[in-house]
gemmi code that builds the backbone of each chain (N, CA, C; Angstrom):
import gemmi

chains = {
    "A": [
        ("UNK", (-18.278, -8.473, 5.412), (-17.515, -7.381, 4.812), (-16.299, -7.959, 4.087)),
        ("UNK", (-15.915, -7.271, 3.030), (-14.797, -7.770, 2.228), (-13.991, -6.606, 1.663)),
        ("UNK", (-12.703, -6.842, 1.512), (-11.851, -5.926, 0.760), (-11.341, -6.678, -0.458)),
        ("UNK", (-11.330, -5.993, -1.592), (-10.808, -6.594, -2.800), (-9.617, -5.760, -3.253)),
        ("UNK", (-8.520, -6.412, -3.597), (-7.365, -5.679, -4.107), (-7.107, -6.152, -5.535)),
        ("UNK", (-7.083, -5.190, -6.447), (-6.992, -5.486, -7.875), (-5.605, -5.069, -8.367)),
        ("UNK", (-4.904, -6.012, -8.988), (-3.513, -5.823, -9.418), (-3.448, -5.841, -10.943)),
        ("UNK", (-2.649, -4.945, -11.517), (-2.484, -4.936, -12.979), (-1.651, -6.125, -13.452)),
        ("UNK", (-2.228, -6.869, -14.391), (-1.546, -8.045, -14.914), (-0.518, -7.690, -15.993)),
        ("UNK", (-0.638, -6.504, -16.563), (0.236, -6.132, -17.686), (1.591, -5.589, -17.238)),
        ("UNK", (1.839, -5.523, -15.945), (3.132, -5.042, -15.459), (4.009, -6.235, -15.095)),
        ("UNK", (5.304, -6.077, -15.299), (6.220, -7.174, -14.984), (6.661, -7.066, -13.524)),
        ("UNK", (5.762, -7.462, -12.613), (6.102, -7.411, -11.190), (6.343, -8.805, -10.658)),
        ("UNK", (7.407, -8.978, -9.908), (7.674, -10.238, -9.227), (6.722, -10.410, -8.051)),
        ("UNK", (6.715, -11.612, -7.448), (5.714, -11.855, -6.396), (5.954, -11.036, -5.137)),
        ("UNK", (7.210, -10.696, -4.852), (7.482, -9.845, -3.688), (7.004, -8.425, -3.917)),
        ("UNK", (7.213, -7.953, -5.136), (6.721, -6.623, -5.503), (5.195, -6.570, -5.412)),
        ("UNK", (4.545, -7.583, -5.974), (3.077, -7.637, -5.902), (2.616, -7.643, -4.445)),
        ("UNK", (3.240, -8.475, -3.619), (2.823, -8.576, -2.211), (2.973, -7.230, -1.510)),
        ("UNK", (4.074, -6.525, -1.760), (4.293, -5.238, -1.097), (3.275, -4.199, -1.552)),
        ("UNK", (2.966, -4.183, -2.856), (1.998, -3.218, -3.379), (0.592, -3.508, -2.839)),
        ("UNK", (0.238, -4.781, -2.794), (-1.078, -5.174, -2.269), (-1.180, -4.806, -0.791)),
        ("UNK", (-0.115, -5.055, -0.038), (-0.112, -4.710, 1.390), (-0.254, -3.204, 1.578)),
        ("UNK", (0.415, -2.450, 0.732), (0.331, -0.992, 0.795), (-1.131, -0.537, 0.610)),
        ("UNK", (-1.775, -1.070, -0.409), (-3.170, -0.699, -0.691), (-4.092, -1.104, 0.458)),
        ("UNK", (-3.898, -2.323, 0.963), (-4.759, -2.826, 2.037), (-4.593, -1.992, 3.304)),
        ("UNK", (-3.346, -1.642, 3.633), (-3.117, -0.819, 4.831), (-3.754, 0.554, 4.643)),
        ("UNK", (-3.579, 1.149, 3.475), (-4.187, 2.468, 3.222), (-5.689, 2.447, 3.477)),
        ("UNK", (-6.370, 1.457, 2.909), (-7.825, 1.402, 3.077), (-8.217, 1.037, 4.512)),
        ("UNK", (-7.382, 0.249, 5.188), (-7.712, -0.164, 6.558), (-7.453, 0.940, 7.579)),
        ("UNK", (-6.564, 1.878, 7.256), (-6.170, 2.891, 8.241), (-7.191, 4.016, 8.385)),
        ("UNK", (-8.090, 4.159, 7.431), (-9.086, 5.222, 7.540), (-10.214, 4.738, 8.451)),
        ("UNK", (-10.363, 5.379, 9.591), (-11.324, 4.915, 10.592), (-12.750, 4.931, 10.039)),
        ("UNK", (-13.455, 3.838, 10.240), (-14.881, 3.798, 9.915), (-15.487, 2.569, 10.557)),
        ("UNK", (-16.795, 2.578, 10.689), (-17.451, 1.417, 11.292), (-17.321, 0.209, 10.361)),
        ("UNK", (-17.208, 0.457, 9.041), (-17.018, -0.658, 8.109), (-15.680, -1.343, 8.345)),
        ("UNK", (-14.645, -0.559, 8.579), (-13.331, -1.142, 8.871), (-13.392, -1.944, 10.173)),
        ("UNK", (-14.017, -1.371, 11.188), (-14.121, -2.069, 12.475), (-14.828, -3.417, 12.312)),
        ("UNK", (-15.923, -3.400, 11.542), (-16.674, -4.639, 11.351), (-15.860, -5.668, 10.563)),
        ("UNK", (-15.183, -5.188, 9.534), (-14.336, -6.050, 8.696), (-13.234, -6.704, 9.533)),
        ("UNK", (-12.593, -5.925, 10.400), (-11.535, -6.464, 11.258), (-12.115, -7.501, 12.215)),
        ("UNK", (-13.276, -7.186, 12.790), (-13.858, -8.106, 13.776), (-14.278, -9.420, 13.122)),
        ("UNK", (-14.558, -9.382, 11.818), (-14.946, -10.596, 11.090), (-13.747, -11.348, 10.517)),
        ("UNK", (-12.527, -10.827, 10.755), (-11.339, -11.531, 10.278), (-10.717, -10.963, 9.003)),
        ("UNK", (-11.091, -9.740, 8.672), (-10.555, -8.996, 7.512), (-10.412, -9.836, 6.228)),
        ("UNK", (-11.560, -10.284, 5.728), (-11.578, -11.046, 4.471), (-11.059, -10.211, 3.307)),
        ("UNK", (-10.163, -10.822, 2.547), (-9.559, -10.148, 1.386), (-9.527, -11.090, 0.198)),
        ("UNK", (-9.713, -10.523, -0.994), (-9.402, -11.267, -2.206), (-8.445, -10.421, -3.042)),
        ("UNK", (-7.573, -11.105, -3.760), (-6.603, -10.415, -4.614), (-6.838, -10.910, -6.038)),
        ("UNK", (-7.157, -9.983, -6.923), (-7.564, -10.356, -8.292), (-6.811, -9.519, -9.329)),
        ("UNK", (-6.868, -9.983, -10.561), (-6.182, -9.314, -11.670), (-7.103, -8.368, -12.442)),
        ("UNK", (-6.570, -7.197, -12.840), (-7.140, -6.404, -13.941), (-6.188, -6.564, -15.110)),
        ("UNK", (-6.711, -6.536, -16.341), (-5.805, -6.838, -17.452), (-4.836, -5.703, -17.765)),
        ("UNK", (-5.237, -4.456, -17.468), (-4.336, -3.323, -17.749), (-4.780, -2.077, -16.982)),
        ("UNK", (-4.083, -0.974, -17.210), (-4.371, 0.257, -16.478), (-5.790, 0.748, -16.762)),
        ("UNK", (-6.215, 0.673, -18.015), (-7.560, 1.154, -18.356), (-8.645, 0.404, -17.592)),
        ("UNK", (-8.487, -0.911, -17.504), (-9.498, -1.681, -16.773), (-9.505, -1.289, -15.298)),
        ("UNK", (-8.309, -1.117, -14.715), (-8.239, -0.755, -13.297), (-8.848, 0.628, -13.062)),
        ("UNK", (-8.544, 1.572, -13.939), (-9.091, 2.923, -13.778), (-10.618, 2.910, -13.894)),
        ("UNK", (-11.145, 2.090, -14.785), (-12.608, 2.068, -14.921), (-13.266, 1.476, -13.669)),
        ("UNK", (-12.591, 0.520, -13.004), (-13.115, -0.016, -11.743), (-13.071, 1.036, -10.637)),
        ("UNK", (-11.991, 1.813, -10.635), (-11.850, 2.877, -9.635), (-12.971, 3.908, -9.806)),
        ("UNK", (-13.234, 4.278, -11.054), (-14.282, 5.256, -11.346), (-15.644, 4.740, -10.908)),
        ("UNK", (-15.897, 3.458, -11.213), (-17.169, 2.851, -10.818), (-17.327, 2.844, -9.298)),
        ("UNK", (-16.259, 2.453, -8.587), (-16.320, 2.391, -7.113), (-16.607, 3.769, -6.536)),
        ("UNK", (-15.927, 4.773, -7.066), (-16.133, 6.129, -6.541), (-17.573, 6.576, -6.768)),
        ("UNK", (-18.130, 6.218, -7.930), (-19.513, 6.623, -8.224), (-20.496, 5.915, -7.294)),
        ("UNK", (-20.087, 4.761, -6.756), (-20.937, 4.005, -5.828), (-20.674, 4.381, -4.370)),
        ("UNK", (-19.717, 5.270, -4.143), (-19.394, 5.665, -2.771), (-18.557, 4.651, -2.015)),
        ("UNK", (-17.886, 3.753, -2.750), (-17.034, 2.746, -2.113), (-15.604, 3.298, -1.994)),
        ("UNK", (-15.027, 3.088, -0.837), (-13.653, 3.537, -0.608), (-12.681, 2.858, -1.570)),
        ("UNK", (-11.791, 3.659, -2.147), (-10.773, 3.134, -3.057), (-9.419, 3.690, -2.648)),
        ("UNK", (-8.398, 2.840, -2.635), (-7.031, 3.297, -2.363), (-6.144, 2.856, -3.516)),
        ("UNK", (-5.756, 3.830, -4.352), (-4.909, 3.542, -5.499), (-3.443, 3.646, -5.088)),
        ("UNK", (-2.648, 2.724, -5.593), (-1.222, 2.739, -5.276), (-0.413, 3.028, -6.535)),
        ("UNK", (0.438, 4.039, -6.411), (1.368, 4.355, -7.501), (2.775, 4.096, -6.986)),
        ("UNK", (3.577, 3.433, -7.793), (4.909, 3.043, -7.352), (5.912, 4.163, -7.562)),
        ("UNK", (6.779, 4.329, -6.566), (7.804, 5.374, -6.661), (8.798, 5.081, -7.782)),
        ("UNK", (8.834, 3.834, -8.230), (9.659, 3.518, -9.392), (11.135, 3.345, -9.115)),
        ("UNK", (11.488, 3.043, -7.861), (12.912, 2.803, -7.574), (13.344, 1.432, -8.080)),
        ("UNK", (12.392, 0.513, -8.192), (12.727, -0.837, -8.666), (11.652, -1.318, -9.635)),
        ("UNK", (12.044, -2.016, -10.637), (11.150, -2.763, -11.547), (10.235, -1.915, -12.434)),
        ("UNK", (9.736, -0.749, -11.946), (8.719, -0.012, -12.700), (9.129, 1.440, -12.940)),
        ("UNK", (8.485, 2.084, -13.904), (8.659, 3.522, -14.098), (8.021, 4.275, -12.923)),
        ("UNK", (8.570, 5.462, -12.609), (7.995, 6.243, -11.511), (6.517, 6.532, -11.752)),
        ("UNK", (5.748, 6.499, -10.651), (4.342, 6.902, -10.669), (3.438, 5.948, -11.454)),
        ("UNK", (3.869, 4.713, -11.588), (3.034, 3.714, -12.258), (1.910, 3.253, -11.324)),
        ("UNK", (0.669, 3.293, -11.810), (-0.457, 2.726, -11.061), (-0.303, 1.210, -11.057)),
        ("UNK", (-0.148, 0.612, -9.867), (0.116, -0.829, -9.804), (-1.104, -1.627, -9.347)),
        ("UNK", (-1.856, -1.076, -8.394), (-3.004, -1.806, -7.852), (-3.915, -0.833, -7.125)),
        ("UNK", (-5.076, -1.319, -6.731), (-5.993, -0.512, -5.928), (-6.784, -1.434, -5.025)),
        ("UNK", (-7.034, -0.956, -3.801), (-7.887, -1.696, -2.862), (-9.270, -1.067, -2.855)),
        ("UNK", (-10.287, -1.908, -2.745), (-11.691, -1.485, -2.743), (-12.340, -1.975, -1.456)),
        ("UNK", (-12.887, -1.039, -0.675), (-13.562, -1.394, 0.559), (-12.687, -1.139, 1.780)),
        ("UNK", (-12.921, -1.839, 2.890), (-13.929, -2.893, 3.026), (-15.355, -2.361, 2.967)),
        ("UNK", (-16.225, -3.226, 2.423), (-17.640, -2.888, 2.300), (-18.423, -4.204, 2.225)),
        ("UNK", (-19.736, -4.087, 2.146), (-20.577, -5.277, 2.023), (-20.098, -6.124, 0.837)),
        ("UNK", (-20.068, -7.420, 1.024), (-19.568, -8.325, -0.008), (-20.291, -8.147, -1.351)),
        ("UNK", (-21.611, -7.973, -1.310), (-22.386, -7.817, -2.552), (-21.974, -6.557, -3.301)),
        ("UNK", (-21.663, -5.502, -2.542), (-21.268, -4.239, -3.172), (-19.891, -4.376, -3.823)),
        ("UNK", (-18.954, -4.979, -3.090), (-17.609, -5.188, -3.638), (-17.680, -6.080, -4.882)),
        ("UNK", (-18.521, -7.106, -4.819), (-18.634, -8.023, -5.952), (-19.204, -7.346, -7.188)),
        ("UNK", (-20.013, -6.289, -6.998), (-20.527, -5.551, -8.161), (-19.397, -4.841, -8.913)),
        ("UNK", (-18.306, -4.594, -8.213), (-17.174, -3.881, -8.832), (-16.129, -4.863, -9.355)),
        ("UNK", (-15.729, -5.828, -8.498), (-14.598, -6.671, -8.861), (-14.953, -8.158, -8.950)),
        ("UNK", (-16.239, -8.465, -8.859), (-16.676, -9.867, -8.825), (-16.370, -10.663, -10.081)),
        ("UNK", (-16.203, -9.968, -11.212), (-15.949, -10.684, -12.454), (-14.493, -10.970, -12.736)),
        ("UNK", (-13.618, -10.579, -11.825), (-12.174, -10.692, -12.098), (-11.598, -11.999, -11.555)),
        ("UNK", (-10.520, -12.462, -12.200), (-9.892, -13.727, -11.796), (-8.947, -13.549, -10.623)),
        ("UNK", (-8.930, -14.538, -9.731), (-7.955, -14.556, -8.641), (-6.534, -14.650, -9.192)),
        ("UNK", (-5.609, -14.003, -8.504), (-4.192, -14.122, -8.877), (-3.740, -15.558, -8.729)),
    ],
    "B": [
        ("UNK", (11.454, 4.629, 9.504), (10.692, 3.497, 10.044), (10.432, 2.489, 8.933)),
        ("UNK", (10.388, 1.240, 9.312), (10.205, 0.175, 8.324), (9.387, -0.961, 8.918)),
        ("UNK", (8.626, -1.612, 8.037), (7.980, -2.873, 8.393), (8.570, -3.944, 7.488)),
        ("UNK", (8.819, -5.097, 8.081), (9.332, -6.213, 7.308), (8.332, -7.352, 7.416)),
        ("UNK", (7.995, -7.954, 6.289), (7.085, -9.096, 6.320), (7.841, -10.318, 5.800)),
        ("UNK", (7.853, -11.362, 6.614), (8.652, -12.558, 6.325), (7.716, -13.701, 5.966)),
        ("UNK", (7.941, -14.293, 4.797), (7.058, -15.331, 4.246), (7.812, -16.664, 4.210)),
        ("UNK", (7.119, -17.749, 4.560), (7.746, -19.077, 4.485), (7.897, -19.536, 3.041)),
        ("UNK", (9.141, -19.895, 2.712), (9.443, -20.330, 1.353), (9.092, -21.808, 1.129)),
        ("UNK", (8.925, -22.554, 2.222), (8.713, -23.999, 2.090), (7.247, -24.373, 1.862)),
        ("UNK", (6.353, -23.384, 1.791), (4.940, -23.667, 1.528), (4.637, -23.432, 0.052)),
        ("UNK", (3.733, -24.212, -0.481), (3.385, -24.063, -1.898), (2.270, -23.036, -2.044)),
        ("UNK", (2.634, -21.760, -1.917), (1.622, -20.706, -2.042), (1.799, -19.985, -3.375)),
        ("UNK", (0.698, -19.771, -4.087), (0.735, -18.963, -5.302), (0.889, -17.496, -4.960)),
        ("UNK", (1.124, -16.663, -5.992), (1.416, -15.254, -5.689), (0.224, -14.497, -5.114)),
        ("UNK", (-0.999, -14.892, -5.478), (-2.176, -14.242, -4.894), (-2.332, -14.602, -3.421)),
        ("UNK", (-2.070, -15.860, -3.126), (-2.120, -16.318, -1.734), (-1.067, -15.570, -0.908)),
        ("UNK", (0.147, -15.496, -1.425), (1.214, -14.770, -0.717), (0.793, -13.320, -0.486)),
        ("UNK", (0.292, -12.669, -1.535), (-0.078, -11.251, -1.407), (-1.147, -11.058, -0.337)),
        ("UNK", (-2.141, -11.946, -0.306), (-3.219, -11.808, 0.684), (-2.696, -12.023, 2.100)),
        ("UNK", (-1.810, -13.012, 2.281), (-1.255, -13.275, 3.615), (-0.382, -12.112, 4.082)),
        ("UNK", (0.424, -11.581, 3.173), (1.299, -10.449, 3.515), (0.446, -9.228, 3.871)),
        ("UNK", (-0.616, -8.991, 3.111), (-1.501, -7.859, 3.399), (-2.174, -8.022, 4.757)),
        ("UNK", (-2.559, -9.253, 5.058), (-3.175, -9.536, 6.350), (-2.213, -9.172, 7.492)),
        ("UNK", (-0.977, -9.614, 7.375), (0.035, -9.334, 8.414), (0.300, -7.836, 8.532)),
        ("UNK", (0.429, -7.168, 7.386), (0.734, -5.732, 7.391), (-0.407, -4.935, 8.021)),
        ("UNK", (-1.650, -5.300, 7.674), (-2.804, -4.594, 8.249), (-2.853, -4.825, 9.755)),
        ("UNK", (-2.637, -6.066, 10.199), (-2.655, -6.347, 11.638), (-1.670, -5.452, 12.385)),
        ("UNK", (-0.439, -5.393, 11.896), (0.570, -4.591, 12.602), (0.277, -3.088, 12.485)),
        ("UNK", (-0.329, -2.673, 11.378), (-0.602, -1.238, 11.180), (-1.805, -0.760, 11.985)),
        ("UNK", (-2.715, -1.680, 12.332), (-3.960, -1.267, 12.988), (-3.783, -0.980, 14.480)),
        ("UNK", (-2.702, -1.450, 15.065), (-2.497, -1.184, 16.495), (-1.921, 0.220, 16.640)),
        ("UNK", (-2.688, 1.098, 17.265), (-2.292, 2.508, 17.346), (-0.975, 2.669, 18.101)),
        ("UNK", (-0.059, 3.431, 17.526), (1.170, 3.796, 18.226), (1.825, 4.942, 17.470)),
        ("UNK", (2.710, 5.644, 18.150), (3.414, 6.751, 17.487), (4.333, 6.210, 16.400)),
        ("UNK", (4.810, 4.959, 16.575), (5.648, 4.356, 15.524), (4.853, 4.147, 14.244)),
        ("UNK", (3.606, 3.679, 14.380), (2.759, 3.496, 13.197), (2.499, 4.847, 12.539)),
        ("UNK", (2.172, 5.860, 13.344), (1.895, 7.194, 12.782), (3.101, 7.709, 11.996)),
        ("UNK", (4.285, 7.529, 12.585), (5.504, 8.025, 11.911), (5.760, 7.247, 10.615)),
        ("UNK", (5.577, 5.944, 10.678), (5.779, 5.076, 9.521), (4.827, 5.464, 8.384)),
        ("UNK", (3.554, 5.727, 8.724), (2.587, 6.133, 7.702), (2.977, 7.479, 7.113)),
        ("UNK", (3.380, 8.414, 7.969), (3.713, 9.761, 7.469), (4.946, 9.716, 6.571)),
        ("UNK", (5.791, 8.707, 6.771), (6.999, 8.572, 5.940), (6.745, 7.738, 4.679)),
        ("UNK", (5.508, 7.287, 4.489), (5.185, 6.534, 3.264), (5.138, 5.033, 3.451)),
        ("UNK", (5.032, 4.568, 4.693), (4.913, 3.142, 5.054), (5.842, 2.205, 4.276)),
        ("UNK", (7.152, 2.399, 4.488), (8.143, 1.533, 3.849), (7.998, 0.081, 4.301)),
        ("UNK", (7.999, -0.814, 3.309), (7.851, -2.259, 3.586), (8.853, -3.045, 2.775)),
        ("UNK", (9.346, -4.126, 3.367), (10.076, -5.108, 2.581), (9.431, -6.468, 2.816)),
        ("UNK", (9.466, -7.297, 1.786), (8.890, -8.639, 1.878), (10.016, -9.622, 1.581)),
        ("UNK", (10.297, -10.490, 2.549), (11.459, -11.383, 2.451), (11.078, -12.824, 2.779)),
        ("UNK", (11.958, -13.734, 2.421), (11.733, -15.166, 2.647), (12.372, -15.674, 3.939)),
        ("UNK", (11.677, -16.547, 4.663), (12.310, -17.443, 5.642), (12.277, -18.829, 5.025)),
        ("UNK", (13.279, -19.660, 5.329), (13.325, -20.938, 4.609), (12.257, -21.934, 5.083)),
        ("UNK", (11.860, -21.815, 6.357), (10.840, -22.742, 6.853), (10.220, -22.209, 8.148)),
        ("UNK", (9.327, -23.008, 8.734), (8.622, -22.580, 9.940), (9.591, -22.316, 11.098)),
        ("UNK", (10.583, -23.199, 11.254), (11.532, -23.018, 12.367), (12.262, -21.685, 12.272)),
        ("UNK", (12.687, -21.324, 11.068), (13.393, -20.050, 10.917), (12.464, -18.885, 11.246)),
        ("UNK", (11.223, -18.967, 10.778), (10.283, -17.873, 11.042), (9.982, -17.765, 12.544)),
        ("UNK", (9.793, -18.896, 13.199), (9.515, -18.866, 14.646), (10.697, -18.293, 15.420)),
        ("UNK", (11.896, -18.594, 14.994), (13.050, -18.054, 15.730), (13.152, -16.538, 15.547)),
        ("UNK", (12.752, -16.025, 14.389), (12.719, -14.574, 14.186), (11.643, -13.918, 15.059)),
        ("UNK", (10.500, -14.590, 15.157), (9.413, -14.071, 15.998), (9.872, -13.996, 17.458)),
        ("UNK", (10.526, -15.052, 17.909), (11.019, -15.088, 19.294), (12.028, -13.971, 19.544)),
        ("UNK", (12.936, -13.784, 18.591), (13.945, -12.722, 18.716), (13.284, -11.340, 18.789)),
        ("UNK", (12.305, -11.108, 17.893), (11.623, -9.802, 17.867), (10.918, -9.531, 19.195)),
        ("UNK", (10.241, -10.550, 19.708), (9.524, -10.367, 20.970), (10.500, -10.040, 22.102)),
        ("UNK", (11.659, -10.687, 22.099), (12.652, -10.428, 23.154), (13.216, -9.013, 23.045)),
        ("UNK", (13.157, -8.434, 21.842), (13.634, -7.059, 21.631), (12.511, -6.029, 21.808)),
        ("UNK", (11.299, -6.490, 22.069), (10.181, -5.555, 22.225), (9.635, -5.016, 20.918)),
        ("UNK", (9.911, -5.726, 19.821), (9.407, -5.300, 18.509), (8.059, -5.967, 18.248)),
        ("UNK", (7.108, -5.188, 17.757), (5.785, -5.714, 17.432), (5.871, -6.798, 16.357)),
        ("UNK", (5.168, -7.887, 16.594), (5.130, -8.987, 15.623), (3.680, -9.386, 15.402)),
        ("UNK", (3.289, -9.604, 14.144), (1.949, -10.106, 13.834), (2.089, -11.377, 13.011)),
        ("UNK", (1.811, -12.500, 13.652), (1.903, -13.800, 12.981), (0.571, -14.116, 12.300)),
        ("UNK", (0.644, -14.659, 11.111), (-0.568, -15.023, 10.379), (-0.639, -16.534, 10.220)),
        ("UNK", (-1.772, -17.071, 10.643), (-2.048, -18.495, 10.438), (-3.224, -18.612, 9.487)),
        ("UNK", (-3.104, -19.478, 8.526), (-4.134, -19.601, 7.498), (-5.255, -20.523, 7.943)),
        ("UNK", (-6.484, -20.100, 7.629), (-7.651, -20.906, 7.995), (-7.684, -22.228, 7.234)),
        ("UNK", (-6.927, -22.306, 6.150), (-6.778, -23.584, 5.469), (-7.910, -23.956, 4.542)),
        ("UNK", (-8.679, -22.944, 4.107), (-9.759, -23.269, 3.162), (-9.217, -23.534, 1.761)),
        ("UNK", (-8.041, -22.970, 1.465), (-7.438, -23.170, 0.145), (-5.950, -23.404, 0.305)),
        ("UNK", (-5.410, -24.267, -0.480), (-3.969, -24.455, -0.660), (-3.212, -25.041, 0.537)),
        ("UNK", (-3.621, -24.683, 1.784), (-2.818, -25.071, 2.946), (-3.642, -25.825, 3.980)),
        ("UNK", (-2.936, -26.547, 4.871), (-3.603, -27.166, 6.019), (-4.086, -26.079, 6.979)),
        ("UNK", (-5.187, -26.361, 7.720), (-5.679, -25.367, 8.690), (-4.596, -24.989, 9.692)),
        ("UNK", (-4.585, -23.709, 10.045), (-3.725, -23.199, 11.118), (-2.231, -23.222, 10.764)),
        ("UNK", (-1.917, -23.215, 9.494), (-0.517, -23.157, 9.072), (0.029, -21.745, 9.256)),
        ("UNK", (1.167, -21.617, 9.931), (1.857, -20.320, 10.019), (2.421, -19.990, 8.640)),
        ("UNK", (1.943, -18.892, 8.040), (2.367, -18.568, 6.667), (3.384, -17.439, 6.615)),
        ("UNK", (3.199, -16.422, 7.458), (4.093, -15.267, 7.422), (3.951, -14.483, 8.720)),
        ("UNK", (4.828, -13.504, 8.903), (4.724, -12.615, 10.063), (5.247, -11.242, 9.666)),
        ("UNK", (4.597, -10.221, 10.197), (5.067, -8.845, 9.998), (5.795, -8.386, 11.253)),
        ("UNK", (6.855, -7.616, 11.055), (7.687, -7.099, 12.142), (7.712, -5.579, 12.047)),
        ("UNK", (7.302, -4.909, 13.147), (7.317, -3.461, 13.169), (5.949, -2.884, 12.920)),
        ("UNK", (5.853, -1.626, 12.431), (6.990, -0.798, 12.030), (7.844, -0.359, 13.223)),
        ("UNK", (9.133, -0.210, 12.943), (10.083, 0.227, 13.963), (11.286, 0.844, 13.244)),
        ("UNK", (12.225, 1.330, 14.028), (13.435, 1.909, 13.438), (14.069, 0.909, 12.468)),
        ("UNK", (14.515, 1.391, 11.348), (15.085, 0.519, 10.320), (16.240, -0.347, 10.855)),
        ("UNK", (17.095, 0.228, 11.691), (18.244, -0.535, 12.227), (17.767, -1.692, 13.102)),
        ("UNK", (16.678, -1.453, 13.830), (16.147, -2.499, 14.714), (15.537, -3.629, 13.890)),
        ("UNK", (14.731, -3.263, 12.891), (14.129, -4.286, 12.016), (15.218, -5.079, 11.297)),
        ("UNK", (16.263, -4.373, 10.856), (17.334, -5.060, 10.132), (18.097, -6.047, 11.015)),
        ("UNK", (18.112, -5.800, 12.331), (18.761, -6.769, 13.237), (18.010, -8.093, 13.257)),
        ("UNK", (16.724, -8.043, 12.912), (15.905, -9.263, 12.938), (15.851, -9.917, 11.556)),
        ("UNK", (15.543, -9.112, 10.542), (15.271, -9.704, 9.214), (16.252, -9.237, 8.132)),
        ("UNK", (17.282, -8.499, 8.541), (18.204, -7.911, 7.555), (18.974, -8.922, 6.723)),
        ("UNK", (19.116, -10.144, 7.244), (19.900, -11.135, 6.514), (19.101, -11.946, 5.507)),
        ("UNK", (17.809, -11.673, 5.394), (16.951, -12.514, 4.545), (16.837, -11.962, 3.127)),
        ("UNK", (16.598, -12.856, 2.196), (16.479, -12.461, 0.780), (15.093, -11.923, 0.436)),
        ("UNK", (15.056, -10.921, -0.416), (13.789, -10.410, -0.943), (13.081, -11.484, -1.753)),
        ("UNK", (11.752, -11.484, -1.690), (10.966, -12.387, -2.534), (11.200, -12.071, -4.001)),
    ],
}
model = gemmi.Model(1)
for chain_id, residues in chains.items():
    chain = gemmi.Chain(chain_id)
    for i, (resn, *xyz) in enumerate(residues, 1):
        res = gemmi.Residue()
        res.name, res.seqid = resn, gemmi.SeqId(i, " ")
        for name, pos in zip(("N", "CA", "C"), xyz):
            atom = gemmi.Atom()
            atom.name, atom.element = name, gemmi.Element(name[0])
            atom.pos, atom.b_iso = gemmi.Position(*pos), 0.0
            res.add_atom(atom)
        chain.add_residue(res)
    model.add_chain(chain)
structure = gemmi.Structure()
structure.add_model(model)
structure.setup_entities()
């Protein structure tokens, strides 16, 4: 099982901001009880963090995941620091079977 | 309620590596059921990500948190990329009352 977190590359976020947003997305997806989450945790909660080039690319991945029935957790920033309010910053996908996650985010580059 | 995640500044980790380690720590601390976690989630899961200068500083914070009864989740890297196996990379503290977390990590700089 794997979780993939996709971060927008077109935003000017520092590494602490990125880490906090990614953690937010990962916690959101991990907190919803399911046997997939349980299995993912028992296997050591594998995660990859990858780039989307902009909001449009991230939204199209979200749409694809939803059409496949894969859990998605989108994060919008409150905008108190660095970003405008309600900016989509990242989204977590899964946890789900590695092959399924790779069909959505497998082509993206690691941060 | 707040969670603080403390990352070692003396390791050569890229921003994707940092984000994945921080997410790992945050998920670990969030997955243990407690009324503090429930309250933290309902309040929007406030997080800060800060630097410790090295392993010794991070270990002393972990020891302090444990002596105060604050939940701590230490992350050690499997060492498949970038780091030696079993390297302590970061730790999450809480979630707990903001004043309590600040007694442990309040003096540290944001990433």
